[in-house]
Structures are given as structure tokens and as C-alpha cells.
C-alpha angles and dihedrals in degrees: 000000000000120000136170119222130178118268107253140164088273096059102024096102092050091049091050091051094059112119135194131207116276092247090058098057094098091054106042132052118226117256088246091058091045093050090048088056090046089054094050092044096036093144093057106025123086113191121188137182113229113226132194102197102314098335124094108232102165153344134250130182124193122188152170115247103211096190091062097025098232141114120253146196092229103176138005125178130165116193114254092243091057104042122122093030098102096258094121093055093046092048090049092051090049092049091051090048090051092055093045094048100039101036104016089237112196094189134020124198134199138169130230125200111230110263095031091115097161094054092046091050090049094050093046090049090064094045108275113144134191115266095195091244119124118183139142088022091298137109111229120231128188133202116202106210 
């Protein structure tokens, strides 16, 4: 059973130890970079460890982008040992549910770096669609809740 739980002192080291495959490094921030952003944007960033039973298998961070006034899937990372097991999709669905339940989000946005085919397929599989906007070297996708 997959769950998302806040990143705390108790699970921080495990979250920081998550690794991706070498060919994904241009697409995904490290958890350390993501947590640094979460610290700076602590009022609008919501970082979670992704658990399968009692084991941490990934990291997801949802957020609120004040400049554009919308909610976002900010980060998603599944550890290289746990990829292709459905954890990413389940974590994504839980992150979306968090934003809908806690903030009544009507839309959720994310960005995909060109070439990150797996992420784009995953996001589209849960309902994200291209908006036609391309900025900061990312294609914008939107989910209407």
C-alpha cells in the first residue's frame, strides 16, 4: 500500500538517500535541492516521502505557485530500485488528492522537460494535458480536477 507522509526529522536521511538512474539526472532535481526549495518556500511547498508499506520508495512535492496563483506538482522522484512498480502513479494520485482535499484545487499544473517521455506519459495518464505554454525549458501541463 502506497502512502505519502510529510518529510520530518525521522525520515529525512532516507529521503536524502533516494537516487535516480543516471539517464534521469537532467530531468529530476535531487531530494536535497527539492528540500532546499521547500525550506525557502515553506509556506507554499508541501514535501512528502512516498512509502510502500514501511519503506520509503520516493519523494513528491506539491506546491502553490504564487506568481501565477495556481497549485502545482512541483517534484516527483521514485528511487531507481523501485521504478516501474506503479509507485509514481500512486504517489501522483495521492498528491493530487492532497491538493484537492486540503485546498480545493480546481486545477493543478506541472512542467515537463523535453525528452522526459516517461514523466509526460505518466502525467497524461492521470489527466494532465498540454497548455501550449513552454517556459523555463519546460512544457506546461494542466490537470482540471
